C-alpha positions in Angstrom: -12.8 -9.9 10.1 -10.8 -7.9 12.7 -10.9 -10.6 15.2 -9.8 -13.2 12.6 -6.7 -11.1 11.9 -6.0 -10.5 15.6 -6.3 -14.2 16.3 -3.6 -14.9 13.7 -1.3 -12.4 15.4 -0.6 -10.4 12.2 1.0 -7.0 12.8 3.1 -4.6 10.9 5.6 -1.8 11.2 6.4 1.1 8.8 9.5 3.2 8.5 9.4 6.1 6.0 12.8 7.5 5.0 13.5 10.7 3.0 16.6 10.1 0.8 18.1 13.3 -0.4 20.1 13.7 -3.6 23.3 14.1 -1.6 22.7 10.6 -0.1 21.7 11.9 3.4 18.7 10.2 5.0 16.0 11.5 7.4 13.6 9.2 9.1 10.1 10.7 8.9 8.1 7.9 10.5 8.9 4.8 12.5 5.7 3.3 13.9 3.2 0.3 13.7 0.7 0.2 10.9 -2.9 -0.9 10.7 -3.8 -4.3 9.4 -7.2 -3.9 7.9 -10.1 -6.2 7.3 -9.0 -7.0 3.7 -6.3 -9.1 5.2 -8.9 -11.2 6.9 -11.0 -11.4 3.7 -8.0 -12.5 1.7 -6.8 -15.1 4.2 -10.3 -16.5 4.6 -10.5 -17.2 0.9 -7.2 -19.0 1.2 -8.0 -21.1 4.3 -11.4 -22.1 3.2 -10.4 -22.9 -0.4 -13.1 -20.6 -1.8 -10.9 -18.2 -3.6 -8.0 -18.4 -6.0 -6.3 -21.8 -6.6 -2.9 -20.0 -7.1 -0.8 -19.0 -4.1 0.5 -16.1 -6.2 -2.9 -14.4 -5.9 -2.5 -14.1 -2.2 0.8 -12.2 -2.4 1.0 -8.6 -1.4 2.4 -7.2 -4.7 1.2 -3.6 -5.0 0.9 -0.3 -3.1 -0.9 3.0 -3.3 -0.1 6.4 -1.9 -2.7 9.1 -1.3 -3.3 12.7 -0.5 -6.5 12.8 1.7 -5.6 10.8 4.8 -6.7 10.2 7.4 -10.2 8.9 6.4 -13.3 10.7 7.7 -14.2 8.1 10.3 -10.6 7.8 11.6 -8.1 5.0 11.1 -9.9 1.7 11.8 -9.5 -1.9 10.7 -12.6 -1.5 8.5 -10.8 0.8 6.0 -11.1 -0.7 2.5 -9.5 2.1 0.4 -7.3 5.1 0.7 -9.1 8.4 1.2 -7.5 10.0 -1.9 -5.3 7.5 -3.8 -3.3 8.9 -6.7 -4.4 8.4 -10.3 -2.0 6.5 -12.6 -0.8 9.8 -14.1 0.0 11.3 -10.7 2.6 8.6 -10.0 4.7 10.2 -12.7 5.4 9.2 -16.3 9.2 9.4 -15.9 9.5 7.4 -12.6 10.7 3.8 -12.3 7.3 2.7 -11.0 5.1 0.3 -13.0 1.6 1.4 -12.4 -1.3 -1.1 -12.9 -5.0 0.0 -13.0 -7.5 -2.6 -11.9 -11.0 -3.1 -10.4 -10.2 -3.0 -6.7 -12.4 -4.7 -4.1 -13.8 -1.9 -1.9 -16.2 -3.0 0.8 -18.9 -4.8 -1.2 -18.3 -3.1 -4.5 -15.6 -2.8 -7.2 -13.8 0.5 -8.0 -11.2 1.1 -10.7 -8.0 2.3 -9.0 -4.3 2.6 -9.8 -1.5 1.0 -7.8 2.3 0.7 -8.2 3.6 -2.8 -8.4 6.2 -4.0 -5.9 9.2 -5.5 -7.7 10.0 -9.1 -6.5 13.5 -7.9 -5.5 12.0 -5.5 -3.0 10.2 -8.2 -1.1 12.5 -9.9 1.5 11.9 -12.6 4.0 13.7 -11.5 7.2 12.7 -14.3 9.6 10.6 -17.4 9.9 7.4 -15.3 9.9 8.4 -11.8 8.8 8.5 -10.2 5.4 9.8 -6.7 4.5 8.5 -4.7 1.6 10.6 -1.8 0.3 8.5 0.6 -1.6 10.4 3.4 -3.4 9.1 6.6 -4.7 12.1 7.8 -6.7 13.0 11.4 -7.5 10.7 11.4 -10.5 7.6 9.8 -8.8 4.6 11.6 -7.3 6.0 15.1 -7.7 4.1 18.4 -7.2 0.6 16.8 -7.1 -2.0 19.4 -7.7 -5.8 19.1 -8.0 -8.3 21.9 -8.8 -5.5 24.4 -8.5 -4.5 23.3 -4.9 -1.1 21.8 -4.1 -1.4 18.5 -2.3 0.9 16.5 0.0 1.2 12.7 0.4 -0.1 11.6 3.7 -1.4 8.0 3.4 -0.1 4.6 2.1 -1.5 1.1 1.7 -0.5 -2.3 0.4 -2.8 -4.7 -1.5 -3.2 -8.4 -2.0 -3.1 -9.3 -5.7 -6.3 -11.3 -6.4 -7.7 -13.4 -3.5 -11.0 -14.2 -5.2 -9.2 -15.7 -8.2 -11.0 -13.6 -10.7 -9.7 -13.9 -14.3 -8.9 -10.2 -14.3 -7.1 -9.6 -10.9 -9.0 -7.7 -8.3 -6.7 -6.5 -5.5 -7.8 -5.8 -2.0 -6.3 -3.4 0.6 -4.7 -5.3 3.5 -2.7 -2.7 5.5 -2.8 1.0 5.8 -1.0 4.0 7.5 -1.4 7.7 7.6 1.6 10.0 8.1 2.4 13.7 8.3 2.1 15.7 5.1 5.0 15.3 2.7 5.1 17.5 -0.3 7.0 15.3 -2.8 9.4 17.0 -5.2 12.3 15.9 -7.4 14.8 16.9 -4.7 14.4 13.6 -2.9 13.1 10.0 -2.9 10.8 8.4 -0.4 11.5 4.9 0.9 8.8 3.0 2.7 10.2 0.0 4.6 7.1 -2.0 5.6 7.5 -5.2 7.7 4.7 -7.6 8.2 4.8 -10.3 10.9 2.6 -13.3 10.5 
């Protein structure tokens, strides 16, 4: 599916901003992202009429962050899931995020995974063929993640298409992915991911 996505000219860019409590900002990343094969899978369902009959199911409406990037085989377009996506509880019970747990399409199988929904007000058309997604991990989100007694840092993020197969119970699929340098998230700051996709 990589060639399919390449032929369509789809690409993306991600900026990660650390927003401190005093209002000061620090840009932590400003680089292109990886469009993965799930985008091709989703669009092939759309263009061939073999998937969902609702255009809403082809919208990118959720995201995941993780703590185990980059994947073992390196960052390639064949990635179908984050290396260490957060559980629903790890997103934080006091945050403004709405976390949804679904069966996610991962390669040829399904796997139950949590993702944070992207509010409609955080999806903006910025040109004839560009859309910007603003993903916000507020001060109460994803703080002090620890597993098996080890402190973990955020270092990967991905966005997902809602339900391209049209299943009665939505089955999202990963469509873009990016690793970044370790960020130990605390309540001292928010993280803002400004992700622009060009179609």
